[in-house]
N, C-alpha and C positions, 0 to 999 in steps of 0.2 A: 504494500500499500505506500503510494507517495502523496504526502501531504505537506502543507506548510507548516510553519512553526507557531501558529497561534495556539493559546493556551488550551483550547478545547482538543487539539490533537497531540499535545504534549502532555495532558494529564495522566496521573498514573492510572486512572480507572480506564481511560481509552487504550493506553499502551498495554495494560494488562490483558485486557480483551485481545487484542492483536496477538500478544505472545501465547495466550491459552490457545488459540486457534492456529499457531505455527505460521503466522502471517509475517513475511518480511516487512521491515520497516524502512522507508527511505523518505528522508525530508529535504526540501529544498531549502536555500538559504534563507535565514531569517530577515525579514522586511526587505526582500529583494523585488523591485518593483517589475523586473522582467519575468519573474516567475509565472504570472498568470495574465500578462498583458493582452494577449491575442484572444484568450477566452472572456476576458472582462469586456474587451471593446466588442466581441460579438454578442455577447448577452446583454450589454447595454443598448445595441441596435435592435435586437429581438425585442427587449421590452418596450423600448420607446417607439419603434416603428410598427410594432405589431400588437403585443399583448396588451398594453395599457390603452391602445385606441378600440380595443373590442372587449366585449363581455360575452365570454363564451358560456353557453347554457350546459354544455356537457364536456367531459374529457374527450370524447370522440370528435365532437365539432373542433375543440382546440387542437387536438392532433392533426386534424385536417388542415386547420389554418396554419399552423406551423410547419406542416410539410410544404404547403403553398409558399409561404414566407421563404423558407430555405431555398426552394427551387428559384425564387425571384432572386435571392441574394446573392446565389452562386452563379446564377446563368444570365441574369438580366441586369443587375444593379451595378451601375459603374462605382469603382472604388478610387478614392482620390489617392491612397497609397500605393495603388497599382497602377497609376498613370491613367486614370479613367477606364482601365479594362476591368472586366468581371473575373472573379476567382478562376472559373472555369478556362476563360481565355489565358489568364496569366500563368495558370500552373498546368493546364492539361493541353492548350493550344486548341481549345474547342471555340470555334466561332459560333457552332450553331448547337442546341441540344441534341444528345444522342436519342436515337429512336427509342420508344419504350419497347420493352420486352414483351413478347407475346404472352397472353396469359394462359 
């Protein structure tokens, strides 16, 4: 298990559960901004561009909406840090979405 070094992850209660279950412990550097910057940026975008703007009535509806959002985020939304390219274009050289697999 890889965690940061916040107090809830370094408490003896948390550590003892990991050890009892023979889970290897690995921690990132304490207070290192680089540890989670990409995930934090992604989740900020997800929350402010999608989740906070919609009131989902069910988990199923939320799941469908998030799937649509990630499709948009990766394939159609230009990213300033990628010189205006989408992640699919920048990382996979995909200019068009791949065809959906047959069901």
